[in-house]
C-alpha positions as CSV (number, residue, x, y, z in Angstrom):
1,M,-24.7,-19.0,35.5
2,S,-26.0,-20.2,32.2
3,K,-24.8,-19.0,29.4
4,I,-25.0,-15.6,28.0
5,P,-28.8,-15.0,26.2
6,I,-29.0,-14.4,22.6
7,Q,-30.3,-10.5,22.3
8,T,-32.9,-10.0,20.0
9,H,-34.2,-6.8,20.6
10,F,-32.5,-3.4,21.0
11,T,-33.0,-0.2,21.1
12,G,-33.3,2.9,19.1
13,R,-30.3,4.1,19.4
14,D,-28.6,0.7,19.4
15,L,-30.1,0.4,15.2
16,L,-28.6,3.9,15.0
17,Y,-25.5,3.2,15.7
18,R,-25.1,0.4,13.9
19,S,-26.9,1.5,10.8
20,L,-23.7,4.4,11.0
21,I,-21.4,1.3,11.2
22,F,-23.0,-0.3,8.4
23,V,-23.7,2.8,5.9
24,S,-19.8,3.9,7.1
25,V,-18.1,0.8,5.9
26,V,-20.2,-0.1,2.3
27,A,-19.9,3.5,1.3
28,V,-15.6,3.2,2.0
29,I,-15.7,-0.3,0.3
30,V,-18.0,0.7,-2.6
31,Y,-16.2,4.0,-3.2
32,F,-12.5,2.5,-3.9
33,M,-14.4,-0.4,-6.6
34,P,-13.3,0.2,-9.8
35,R,-16.3,1.4,-12.4
36,D,-15.0,-0.1,-15.4
37,G,-17.1,-3.0,-17.2
38,K,-16.3,-6.6,-16.9
39,F,-16.9,-9.5,-19.2
40,N,-17.4,-12.1,-16.6
41,Y,-16.4,-15.2,-18.6
42,Q,-12.9,-16.9,-19.0
43,F,-12.1,-18.6,-22.1
44,D,-9.4,-19.2,-24.3
45,I,-9.3,-21.0,-28.0
46,N,-9.1,-24.9,-28.2
47,K,-10.4,-24.9,-24.9
48,P,-14.2,-26.3,-23.3
49,W,-16.7,-23.4,-22.1
50,K,-16.9,-23.7,-18.9
51,Y,-20.2,-21.8,-18.7
52,G,-24.2,-22.5,-19.6
53,Q,-25.5,-21.6,-22.7
54,L,-24.5,-18.3,-23.9
55,M,-27.1,-15.7,-26.1
56,A,-26.2,-12.8,-27.6
57,T,-28.3,-10.3,-25.7
58,F,-27.8,-7.2,-28.6
59,D,-26.2,-7.0,-31.5
60,F,-23.0,-6.6,-32.0
61,P,-20.4,-6.8,-35.0
62,I,-17.8,-9.5,-34.9
63,Y,-14.3,-7.5,-34.8
64,K,-11.1,-8.7,-36.7
65,S,-7.9,-9.8,-34.6
66,E,-5.7,-7.0,-33.9
67,E,-3.2,-8.6,-36.0
68,V,-5.4,-8.8,-39.1
69,V,-6.5,-5.0,-38.8
70,Q,-2.7,-4.2,-38.5
71,R,-2.1,-6.0,-41.2
72,E,-5.0,-4.5,-43.7
73,Q,-4.4,-1.0,-42.1
74,D,-0.6,-1.0,-43.0
75,S,-1.5,-2.4,-47.1
76,L,-3.9,0.5,-46.7
77,C,-1.1,3.2,-45.5
78,A,1.0,1.7,-48.0
79,H,-1.1,2.8,-50.8
80,F,-2.0,6.2,-49.2
81,R,-0.8,9.3,-51.0
82,P,-0.2,12.1,-49.3
83,Y,-1.3,15.8,-50.2
84,F,0.9,18.5,-51.3
85,Q,0.9,22.0,-52.6
86,R,2.6,23.4,-56.3
87,D,3.7,26.9,-55.6
88,H,4.3,28.6,-59.2
89,Q,5.3,31.6,-57.7
90,V,8.8,30.1,-56.7
91,K,9.3,29.2,-60.1
92,E,8.4,32.5,-61.6
93,L,10.5,34.4,-59.2
94,S,13.8,32.0,-59.8
95,L,13.8,31.9,-63.4
96,R,13.1,35.7,-63.4
97,K,15.8,36.7,-61.2
98,F,17.9,34.2,-63.1
99,K,16.8,36.2,-66.4
100,E,17.8,39.5,-65.2
101,D,21.1,38.1,-63.4
102,S,22.4,36.3,-66.9
103,Q,22.0,40.1,-68.5
104,G,23.9,41.4,-65.7
105,K,26.3,40.0,-62.9
106,L,26.5,36.6,-65.1
107,K,26.7,37.7,-68.5
108,R,30.5,38.1,-68.6
109,L,30.4,34.1,-67.5
110,F,28.4,32.9,-70.6
111,R,29.8,31.7,-74.1
112,S,26.7,32.7,-75.8
113,M,22.7,32.7,-75.0
114,E,22.7,29.2,-75.4
115,D,23.9,28.6,-72.3
116,V,21.5,30.7,-70.9
117,R,18.6,28.5,-72.6
118,F,20.3,25.6,-71.1
119,I,20.0,26.4,-67.7
120,E,16.3,28.2,-68.0
121,R,15.0,24.6,-69.6
122,T,16.6,23.0,-66.9
123,L,15.5,24.8,-63.9
124,N,11.8,24.8,-65.4
125,S,11.7,20.8,-65.9
126,L,12.8,20.4,-62.2
127,Y,10.4,23.1,-61.0
128,D,7.9,20.9,-63.5
129,R,8.7,18.2,-61.6
130,G,9.1,19.4,-57.7
131,I,11.4,20.6,-55.6
132,L,10.7,19.6,-51.9
133,S,13.0,20.6,-48.9
134,A,15.4,17.7,-47.9
135,E,13.4,17.1,-44.6
136,A,10.1,16.1,-46.9
137,L,11.9,13.9,-49.1
138,S,13.6,12.0,-46.3
139,R,10.2,11.4,-44.3
140,L,8.6,10.3,-47.8
141,A,11.4,8.2,-48.4
142,E,11.2,6.4,-44.3
143,D,7.5,6.0,-44.9
144,S,8.0,4.1,-48.2
145,V,6.0,6.5,-50.4
146,K,5.7,5.8,-53.7
147,E,3.3,8.2,-54.9
148,I,2.0,11.7,-53.6
149,R,-0.4,14.2,-55.1
150,I,-0.1,17.7,-55.5
151,I,-1.9,20.0,-55.7
152,D,-2.2,22.3,-58.5
153,G,-4.8,25.3,-58.1
154,K,-8.2,23.3,-58.4
155,V,-6.5,19.9,-60.0
156,S,-5.1,17.2,-58.4
157,V,-2.2,15.0,-59.9
158,Q,-0.3,12.0,-59.0
159,Q,3.3,12.0,-58.8
160,A,6.1,9.4,-58.4
161,T,8.5,10.4,-55.6
162,E,11.7,9.4,-57.9
163,Q,10.6,12.1,-59.9
164,L,11.2,14.6,-57.1
165,S,14.5,16.5,-55.9
166,S,15.5,18.1,-53.0
167,E,17.4,21.6,-53.3
168,K,21.1,19.5,-53.1
169,E,19.5,17.3,-55.8
170,A,18.2,19.6,-58.0
171,Y,21.6,21.9,-58.0
172,Q,23.7,18.2,-58.8
173,K,20.8,17.6,-61.9
174,L,21.7,21.6,-63.4
175,L,25.0,20.8,-63.3
176,T,25.3,17.3,-64.9
177,A,22.3,17.9,-66.9
178,D,24.6,17.8,-70.6
179,T,28.4,17.6,-69.5
180,L,28.8,17.4,-73.1
181,H,28.4,20.9,-74.1
182,H,28.4,22.4,-70.5
183,R,31.2,21.6,-67.7
184,P,29.9,21.8,-64.4
185,E,32.7,23.5,-63.0
186,V,31.8,26.4,-65.2
187,L,28.1,26.2,-64.4
188,R,29.3,25.7,-60.2
189,R,31.0,29.5,-60.6
190,M,27.7,31.2,-61.6
191,G,26.1,30.0,-58.1
192,L,23.2,28.7,-60.1
193,N,22.0,27.1,-56.3
194,E,19.9,30.6,-55.6
195,Y,17.7,30.1,-58.4
196,I,16.3,26.9,-56.8
197,Q,13.9,26.9,-54.4
198,P,11.6,24.5,-52.7
199,N,7.7,24.9,-54.6
200,I,6.4,21.8,-53.8
201,T,4.7,21.8,-49.6
202,Y,3.3,19.4,-47.3
203,D,-0.5,20.5,-47.1
204,E,-0.8,18.4,-43.7
205,A,-4.3,19.5,-42.9
206,R,-5.5,17.8,-46.4
207,T,-3.7,15.1,-46.1
208,E,-4.7,14.0,-42.4
209,R,-8.2,15.1,-43.5
210,A,-7.7,12.4,-46.1
211,R,-6.2,9.5,-43.7
212,E,-9.1,10.0,-41.7
213,E,-11.2,9.4,-44.1
214,M,-10.0,6.5,-45.5
215,L,-9.6,4.8,-41.6
216,Q,-13.4,5.6,-41.0
217,S,-13.9,3.8,-44.5
218,Y,-12.3,0.8,-43.4
219,S,-14.2,-2.4,-41.8
220,W,-13.3,-3.1,-38.3
221,A,-15.8,-6.2,-38.4
222,N,-16.0,-8.8,-40.5
223,G,-19.5,-10.0,-40.0
224,L,-22.4,-9.6,-37.3
225,V,-24.0,-11.3,-34.4
226,L,-28.0,-10.7,-34.6
227,S,-30.0,-10.8,-30.3
228,G,-30.9,-13.7,-29.1
229,Q,-28.5,-15.6,-31.6
230,K,-26.6,-18.7,-29.7
231,I,-23.3,-18.3,-29.0
232,I,-21.7,-20.9,-27.4
233,D,-23.1,-23.4,-25.1
234,R,-21.4,-25.5,-21.7
235,G,-18.8,-28.6,-23.0
236,E,-18.3,-26.9,-26.6
237,I,-14.8,-26.1,-27.9
238,V,-14.0,-22.9,-28.3
239,S,-12.9,-22.3,-31.8
240,K,-11.1,-19.4,-33.6
241,E,-14.1,-18.0,-35.1
242,T,-16.0,-18.2,-31.5
243,Y,-13.1,-17.1,-30.1
244,D,-13.4,-13.9,-32.1
245,I,-17.1,-13.8,-31.1
246,L,-16.7,-13.6,-27.6
247,L,-13.5,-10.9,-27.6
248,S,-16.1,-9.2,-29.6
249,L,-18.4,-9.3,-26.9
250,Q,-16.0,-8.6,-24.3
251,K,-15.1,-5.1,-26.2
252,E,-19.1,-4.2,-26.8
253,S,-19.9,-4.8,-23.3
254,V,-16.8,-3.1,-21.8
255,K,-17.8,-0.4,-24.4
256,R,-21.8,0.1,-23.5
257,S,-20.4,-0.1,-19.9
258,G,-18.8,3.3,-20.2
259,S,-22.4,5.4,-20.4
260,L,-23.2,7.5,-17.4
261,M,-26.3,5.1,-17.4
262,Q,-24.3,2.2,-17.2
263,K,-22.0,3.3,-14.6
264,R,-24.8,4.0,-12.7
265,L,-26.4,0.7,-13.0
266,I,-22.8,-0.5,-11.8
267,L,-22.5,1.3,-8.7
268,L,-26.1,0.2,-7.7
269,G,-25.0,-3.3,-8.3
270,Q,-21.8,-2.5,-6.0
271,V,-23.8,-0.6,-3.1
272,L,-26.2,-4.0,-3.1
273,F,-23.3,-6.7,-3.5
274,V,-21.3,-5.2,-0.4
275,S,-24.6,-4.1,1.9
276,I,-25.7,-7.7,1.4
277,F,-22.7,-9.3,2.5
278,M,-21.5,-6.9,5.3
279,L,-25.4,-7.0,6.4
280,C,-25.2,-11.0,7.1
281,F,-22.0,-10.6,8.7
282,M,-23.9,-7.8,11.2
283,L,-26.4,-10.3,11.6
284,Y,-23.8,-13.2,12.5
285,L,-22.8,-10.4,15.3
286,D,-26.1,-10.1,16.3
287,L,-27.3,-13.4,16.9
288,F,-23.8,-14.9,17.9
289,R,-20.9,-12.1,19.1
290,S,-23.8,-9.5,20.2
291,E,-21.0,-8.4,22.9
292,Y,-18.9,-7.4,20.5
293,Y,-21.1,-3.8,19.9
294,K,-20.2,-3.2,23.4
295,Q,-16.6,-3.7,23.3
296,R,-15.7,-0.7,20.7
297,G,-12.1,-2.2,20.6
298,S,-13.2,-5.5,19.0
299,L,-15.9,-4.0,16.9
300,A,-13.5,-1.5,15.4
301,L,-10.9,-4.4,14.9
302,L,-13.4,-6.4,12.9
303,F,-14.4,-3.6,10.6
304,V,-11.0,-1.6,10.0
305,L,-9.3,-5.0,8.6
306,I,-12.4,-5.6,6.3
307,M,-12.0,-2.4,5.0
308,F,-8.3,-2.5,4.8
309,F,-8.3,-5.6,2.5
310,C,-11.0,-4.9,0.2
311,V,-9.8,-1.0,-0.1
312,L,-6.1,-2.5,-1.0
313,T,-7.9,-4.7,-3.3
314,N,-9.6,-2.1,-5.2
315,V,-6.6,0.0,-5.3
316,M,-4.2,-2.3,-6.9
317,V,-7.3,-3.5,-9.2
318,T,-8.0,0.0,-10.2
319,N,-4.3,0.9,-10.8
320,R,-3.2,-2.8,-12.1
321,I,-0.4,-2.8,-9.4
322,F,0.9,-6.5,-9.6
323,T,-1.5,-9.1,-8.5
324,V,-3.8,-9.5,-5.6
325,H,-2.4,-12.9,-5.3
326,M,0.6,-10.9,-3.4
327,I,-1.8,-9.5,-0.2
328,P,-1.7,-11.7,2.6
329,Y,-5.5,-12.1,3.5
330,A,-4.8,-15.0,5.7
331,M,-3.4,-12.2,7.8
332,L,-7.4,-11.0,8.9
333,P,-8.1,-14.5,10.1
334,I,-5.2,-15.1,12.3
335,I,-5.4,-11.7,13.7
336,I,-9.1,-11.8,14.5
337,R,-8.5,-15.5,16.0
338,V,-5.7,-14.4,18.3
339,F,-7.5,-11.1,19.8
340,L,-11.2,-12.2,19.5
341,D,-12.5,-16.1,18.7
342,S,-12.0,-18.8,15.3
343,R,-15.6,-18.3,14.3
344,T,-15.7,-14.4,13.9
345,A,-12.4,-15.1,12.1
346,T,-13.8,-17.4,9.6
347,V,-16.9,-15.2,8.8
348,A,-15.4,-11.9,9.0
349,H,-12.3,-13.9,6.3
350,I,-15.3,-15.5,4.2
351,T,-17.2,-12.1,4.2
352,T,-14.1,-10.3,2.8
353,I,-12.7,-12.6,0.4
354,L,-16.4,-12.6,-1.2
355,I,-16.7,-8.9,-1.6
356,C,-13.0,-8.4,-2.8
357,S,-14.0,-11.2,-5.6
358,I,-16.5,-9.0,-7.2
359,S,-13.4,-6.6,-8.5
360,L,-11.3,-9.1,-10.0
361,R,-11.3,-10.5,-13.5
362,Y,-11.0,-14.4,-12.4
363,P,-12.9,-14.9,-8.5
364,H,-13.5,-18.3,-8.9
365,E,-9.8,-19.4,-8.5
366,F,-9.1,-16.8,-5.9
367,I,-12.3,-17.1,-3.6
368,L,-11.0,-20.9,-3.8
369,M,-7.6,-20.4,-2.8
370,Q,-8.6,-17.7,-0.2
371,I,-11.0,-19.7,1.2
372,A,-8.7,-22.9,1.8
373,A,-5.6,-20.7,3.2
374,G,-7.9,-18.7,5.6
375,M,-9.4,-22.1,7.4
376,V,-5.7,-23.4,7.5
377,S,-4.7,-20.3,8.8
378,I,-7.0,-20.7,11.9
379,Y,-6.8,-24.1,12.3
380,S,-2.8,-24.0,12.6
381,L,-2.6,-21.0,15.0
382,R,-5.4,-21.7,17.8
383,E,-3.2,-20.0,20.4
384,L,-0.3,-17.8,19.6
385,S,2.7,-18.2,22.1
386,Q,5.8,-18.1,20.3
387,R,7.0,-16.7,17.3
388,S,8.0,-20.1,15.6
389,Q,4.1,-20.3,15.1
390,I,3.9,-18.1,12.9
391,F,6.5,-19.2,10.9
392,R,4.8,-22.8,11.0
393,S,1.4,-20.9,9.9
394,A,3.0,-19.3,7.1
395,L,4.6,-22.4,5.5
396,L,1.3,-24.5,5.8
397,I,-0.5,-20.9,4.2
398,L,2.1,-20.9,1.4
399,L,1.8,-25.0,0.5
400,T,-2.2,-24.3,0.9
401,Y,-2.3,-21.8,-1.6
402,A,0.0,-23.5,-4.3
403,A,-1.5,-27.1,-3.9
404,V,-5.1,-25.3,-4.5
405,Y,-3.5,-23.5,-7.5
406,F,-1.8,-26.2,-9.0
407,A,-5.1,-28.6,-8.6
408,F,-6.8,-25.3,-10.5
409,E,-4.1,-25.4,-13.2
410,L,-4.6,-29.2,-13.9
411,I,-8.3,-28.8,-14.0
412,T,-8.6,-26.0,-16.6
413,E,-5.0,-26.1,-18.7
414,N,-4.6,-30.0,-18.4
415,D,-1.1,-29.5,-19.7
416,L,2.1,-29.0,-17.2
417,S,3.7,-27.0,-19.6
418,K,1.2,-24.1,-19.4
419,L,1.5,-23.9,-15.4
420,N,1.8,-20.2,-14.9
421,G,5.0,-20.1,-12.7
422,G,4.5,-16.4,-12.0
423,T,1.6,-16.5,-9.9
424,Y,3.7,-19.0,-7.5
425,L,6.1,-16.4,-7.2
426,Y,3.7,-13.7,-5.7
427,I,2.2,-16.7,-3.7
428,G,5.9,-17.1,-2.4
429,I,5.8,-13.0,-1.6
430,N,2.3,-13.3,0.0
431,A,3.7,-15.9,2.7
432,L,7.0,-13.4,3.6
433,L,4.1,-10.6,3.9
434,L,2.4,-13.1,6.8
435,L,5.5,-13.2,9.0
436,F,4.8,-9.5,9.6
437,T,1.6,-10.4,11.4
438,Y,3.8,-10.7,14.8
439,P,5.1,-7.5,14.9
440,L,1.5,-6.2,13.7
441,L,-0.1,-7.5,16.4
442,F,1.6,-5.0,19.1
443,L,0.6,-2.5,17.0
444,F,-3.3,-3.8,17.1
445,E,-2.8,-4.6,20.6
446,K,-1.8,-0.8,21.6
447,T,-4.6,0.9,19.2
448,F,-7.7,-1.1,19.9
449,G,-7.0,-2.2,23.7
450,F,-6.1,-5.9,23.4
451,T,-4.3,-8.4,24.8
452,S,-2.6,-11.2,22.8
453,N,-1.4,-14.3,24.0
454,V,2.5,-13.5,23.5
455,T,1.8,-10.6,26.0
456,L,0.3,-13.1,28.4
457,V,3.4,-15.1,27.9
458,E,5.7,-12.5,28.6
459,L,4.1,-11.3,31.8
460,S,4.0,-14.9,33.1
461,N,7.8,-14.8,33.4
462,I,8.4,-14.8,36.8
463,N,11.8,-12.9,35.8
464,T,9.8,-9.5,35.4
465,P,10.8,-6.9,37.8
466,L,6.9,-7.1,39.4
467,L,7.0,-11.0,39.9
468,R,10.7,-10.9,40.9
469,R,10.0,-8.3,43.5
470,M,7.1,-10.8,44.8
471,S,8.9,-13.3,45.2
472,E,11.2,-11.5,47.3
473,T,8.5,-9.7,49.5
474,V,5.8,-11.8,49.8
475,P,7.6,-15.4,49.1
476,G,4.3,-17.5,50.9
477,T,1.9,-15.3,48.3
478,F,4.1,-16.5,45.4
479,Q,4.1,-19.7,45.9
480,H,0.3,-19.4,46.6
481,S,0.0,-17.9,43.0
482,M,1.8,-20.3,41.8
483,Q,-0.2,-23.0,42.9
484,M,-3.4,-21.1,41.9
485,A,-1.9,-20.7,38.3
486,N,-1.4,-24.3,38.2
487,L,-4.9,-25.3,39.6
488,A,-6.8,-22.4,37.2
489,A,-5.1,-23.4,34.1
490,E,-5.7,-26.8,34.0
491,A,-9.3,-25.7,35.1
492,A,-9.6,-23.5,32.1
493,I,-8.6,-26.1,29.6
494,R,-11.0,-28.7,30.7
495,I,-13.8,-26.2,30.1
496,N,-12.5,-24.6,26.9
497,G,-11.1,-21.6,28.7
498,N,-7.9,-19.4,27.9
499,S,-5.8,-20.8,30.1
500,Q,-2.8,-18.3,29.4
501,L,-4.8,-16.0,30.7
502,V,-6.1,-16.9,33.8
503,R,-2.6,-18.5,34.7
504,T,-1.2,-15.0,34.1
505,G,-4.1,-13.2,36.3
506,A,-3.3,-15.9,39.2
507,L,0.0,-14.9,39.4
508,Y,-0.7,-11.2,40.0
509,H,-4.0,-11.5,41.4
510,D,-2.3,-10.8,44.7
511,I,0.4,-8.3,44.0
512,G,-1.5,-6.1,46.4
513,K,0.0,-7.7,49.2
514,M,3.4,-6.4,48.6
515,E,2.3,-3.5,50.4
516,N,1.6,-4.7,53.8
517,P,2.9,-8.2,54.1
518,A,2.9,-9.4,57.1
519,F,-0.8,-8.6,57.5
520,F,-1.3,-11.8,55.6
521,T,-1.0,-15.5,57.4
522,E,1.3,-16.8,54.2
523,N,3.6,-14.4,55.0
524,Q,3.8,-14.1,58.8
525,S,6.8,-15.3,60.8
526,A,6.3,-17.8,63.8
527,G,4.4,-16.1,66.3
528,I,4.3,-12.4,65.3
529,N,0.7,-11.3,63.9
530,P,0.2,-7.6,63.5
531,H,-3.9,-8.1,63.7
532,K,-3.5,-8.6,67.4
533,S,-2.9,-4.7,67.7
534,L,-5.7,-4.1,65.7
535,S,-9.9,-4.1,66.1
536,Y,-11.5,-6.5,63.5
537,D,-12.8,-3.3,61.3
538,Q,-9.3,-1.9,61.3
539,S,-7.9,-5.3,60.4
540,A,-10.6,-6.1,57.6
541,Q,-9.7,-2.9,55.8
542,V,-6.2,-3.8,55.9
543,V,-6.9,-6.9,54.1
544,I,-9.4,-5.5,51.9
545,S,-6.8,-2.7,50.6
546,H,-4.9,-5.3,48.9
547,V,-6.7,-5.0,46.3
548,T,-6.6,-1.5,45.6
549,D,-2.8,-1.5,46.1
550,G,-3.1,-4.6,43.5
551,L,-4.8,-2.1,41.2
552,K,-2.7,1.0,42.0
553,L,0.7,-1.0,41.4
554,A,-1.0,-2.8,38.1
555,E,-1.7,0.8,36.8
556,K,1.8,1.9,37.9
557,H,4.0,-1.1,35.6
558,N,1.1,-0.9,33.0
559,L,-0.6,-4.3,33.0
560,P,-3.0,-5.0,30.8
561,K,-6.9,-4.1,31.5
562,V,-7.7,-7.8,31.3
563,I,-5.1,-8.5,34.4
564,R,-6.3,-5.6,36.6
565,D,-10.0,-7.3,36.2
566,F,-8.4,-10.5,38.0
567,I,-7.5,-8.5,40.6
568,S,-10.8,-6.4,41.2
569,T,-12.7,-9.8,40.9
570,H,-11.2,-12.5,42.5
571,H,-12.6,-11.9,46.1
572,G,-15.9,-10.0,43.9
573,K,-18.3,-8.2,46.4
574,G,-17.5,-10.9,49.3
575,K,-16.9,-10.4,52.6
576,T,-14.0,-10.6,54.7
577,K,-15.3,-13.6,57.1
578,Y,-13.0,-14.1,59.7
579,F,-13.0,-10.7,60.8
580,Y,-16.7,-10.4,60.0
581,I,-18.5,-13.0,61.8
582,S,-15.8,-12.0,64.7
583,W,-17.1,-8.7,64.8
584,K,-20.8,-10.1,64.8
585,N,-20.0,-12.1,68.0
586,E,-19.0,-9.6,69.8
587,H,-21.8,-7.4,68.3
588,P,-24.8,-9.1,68.6
589,G,-27.9,-8.3,67.0
590,Q,-26.0,-5.6,65.0
591,E,-24.8,-5.4,61.3
592,P,-21.9,-3.2,60.5
593,P,-21.8,-0.3,58.0
594,E,-21.8,-0.5,54.6
595,G,-19.0,-1.7,52.9
596,M,-16.6,-2.2,56.7
597,F,-16.0,-5.9,55.9
598,S,-16.8,-5.8,51.9
599,Y,-14.6,-6.1,48.7
600,P,-15.3,-3.2,46.0
601,G,-15.6,-6.1,43.5
602,P,-17.1,-6.3,40.8
603,N,-18.3,-10.1,40.9
604,P,-16.6,-12.5,38.4
605,F,-18.0,-11.6,34.6
606,T,-15.6,-13.7,32.4
607,K,-15.3,-17.8,32.7
608,E,-11.9,-16.8,33.5
609,Q,-12.3,-14.9,36.5
610,A,-14.8,-17.3,38.0
611,I,-12.2,-20.1,37.7
612,L,-9.6,-17.9,39.4
613,M,-12.2,-17.0,42.2
614,M,-12.6,-20.7,42.9
615,A,-9.1,-21.6,42.9
616,D,-7.7,-18.5,44.9
617,A,-10.6,-19.8,47.8
618,V,-9.9,-23.8,47.4
619,E,-6.0,-23.3,47.4
620,A,-5.9,-21.0,50.3
621,A,-8.1,-23.5,52.4
622,S,-6.3,-26.9,51.8
623,R,-3.7,-25.5,53.4
624,S,-5.6,-25.5,57.2
625,L,-6.9,-29.2,56.4
626,P,-5.7,-31.6,59.5
627,E,-5.3,-34.1,57.2
628,Y,-5.3,-34.6,53.6
629,T,-7.5,-37.4,52.4
630,E,-9.6,-37.8,49.3
631,E,-12.8,-37.7,51.5
632,S,-11.6,-34.2,52.9
633,I,-10.3,-32.5,50.0
634,G,-13.5,-33.4,48.4
635,N,-15.6,-32.2,50.7
636,L,-13.5,-28.8,51.3
637,V,-14.0,-28.1,47.1
638,E,-17.4,-29.0,47.2
639,K,-18.2,-26.8,50.3
640,I,-16.1,-23.8,49.0
641,I,-17.4,-24.0,45.8
642,D,-20.9,-24.5,46.3
643,S,-20.6,-21.6,48.9
644,Q,-19.6,-19.2,46.6
645,V,-22.7,-20.4,43.8
646,A,-25.1,-19.9,46.7
647,D,-23.9,-16.6,47.5
648,G,-24.5,-15.4,43.9
649,Y,-21.1,-15.0,42.8
650,F,-21.1,-16.0,39.5
651,K,-24.7,-14.8,38.2
652,E,-23.3,-12.4,36.0
653,C,-20.8,-14.9,34.4
654,P,-20.8,-17.1,31.7
655,I,-19.9,-20.6,33.2
656,T,-22.6,-23.4,33.5
657,F,-23.1,-25.5,35.9
658,K,-21.4,-28.1,34.1
659,D,-18.2,-26.6,33.8
660,I,-18.5,-26.0,37.7
661,A,-18.6,-29.8,38.0
662,T,-15.8,-30.0,36.0
663,V,-13.7,-27.2,37.5
664,K,-14.8,-29.3,41.1
665,A,-13.1,-32.3,39.5
666,V,-10.2,-30.7,38.5
667,F,-9.3,-29.3,41.9
668,K,-10.0,-32.3,43.6
669,E,-7.8,-34.3,41.6
670,K,-4.8,-31.9,41.4
671,L,-5.0,-31.4,45.1
672,R,-4.7,-34.7,45.6
673,T,-1.5,-35.3,43.4
674,I,-0.1,-32.1,45.2
675,Y,-0.6,-33.2,48.7
676,H,-0.5,-37.2,48.5
677,T,0.9,-39.5,51.4
678,R,4.7,-39.9,50.5
679,I,6.2,-43.5,51.1
680,S,8.5,-43.7,54.0
681,Y,12.0,-44.9,53.3
682,P,13.4,-47.7,55.5
683,E,16.5,-47.4,57.4
684,L,19.5,-49.2,56.7
685,K,20.0,-52.4,59.2
686,K,24.0,-52.7,60.4
């Protein structure tokens, strides 16, 4: 009858069970965490430094900015000279071939030997300057290369690109070299292009090697910070120089984290971090919700939700998928609040948010926003019974996100023109995703064996097939159940029980009476009592069977287990007292066989089941009162509930004497209202 004591000791099997859960959850979460190093400071140029004094813990260079590096490297590349090879054999072969042809097939085209010597001189000059392929020359022009280096044997000489010629350009130069003495149309008939071939070729290997040497010699830094040197202190403005130093420290920190040892240290830190918070959460369950370890569905729901949101966050961060502001973290406390309780929802939500924050670059604003949204979600959805409540909660959570982020931006930016509109868009998407909580509740119900208030509201609709059949088959029992539902629900509200659960349980607790309606007084016609033809033990078995028949009907119509528990516990392990006492009077000094007059039970094991048992006995007995006065109703309520307490029906139930006193007061108040004396209306005198 008192509250369940806190469990402080558990067996080795319990310890092994908890250890396996702990290790599994930590392993899954850590496995998906990013391993890259992070620089855990936020800073902007011309903004105050928000942290304590920052000292250099190792020597590192002050790297140049990307703009400076790009500009300087472009300048170096503009003065870089690629390497080419001169092939003397091409020139020799071409001139030899021309000489042979000038004495053979071309001899008749020459006017004199002066023409031959002119062509030889021009070809020799073109080859000495250099002939390249058209593609190579075009690439040099695209890269704006002014000079190249030509390797001629063991000598490297510089050559201006404007002196180089492609095959086509060399041919044109040959035709127009001396138009006064040598007409181009005459030279063109000689087919001189056959003697022009590229003798300068690109040396890719030598060029790339030279380029790498040039870049390696380039200085990426313009200064050095020594270990122990102060970088910045709290409140100081981040200047351009300090900003470059902080960027350099960030780059060097990430680079150092790439080593195997550093990755192992990061992994160790992640394991410790996740383990600490999961251990705290499991200690909370041990101290305040130890019964969840026996309810496998409750335990599975809690850890599946925590792992899901942690893994989803890590996957999005690792793969840079949008932003975590899109993830509807408030869904977690809503689901846990609907199926379990608000305290567990709060602790689970905070645990999840703190674990997720370690993977983020800016954890501070994330924690502020998510904790505020989680508290609003729990407050706004204390008891879900309508779809509209999800819309209202999503709207409140959206406003909370926006307000907290706006306040944070005002503090950090101090400038309305710099507000990040994209984040507000992601917050809006977050609120839209929250609306999917309603259909997901059905999935969680079926997966983990829960029953939400939405389902209870649907079941309590008297137009459901089972209740409609009940109202037609056993109208007296149906009216009794309706009265009980009102009594029990009001009592549950007063002692902080689940009013919707006890209301629904009251409507279904006597459905087994539909199998034998006439054997129950509230359904009997005047003067007809089938028990007269039965012995006391037979009558008792018929009455007791309404519990087992009710469980069969509930199983057939797929009623949730929490409703079936009301059917089996509303009489507990009590006796059918009328038939038991009658039998004892006929058999003085004898005891009936075990179970002949006893209900199968069990006794109530929840607060709501205890309320239902009290309401059932009180409502049924109140119908037999000869008169309805405050005293008679009060005595009846006290007598019935005190006898139930004395018989030990509530020993396995987390209900206190104070709760029972409150329930008594509610029943007296409600019964006086139901059975109040009506005023007699006067007749009109003629």
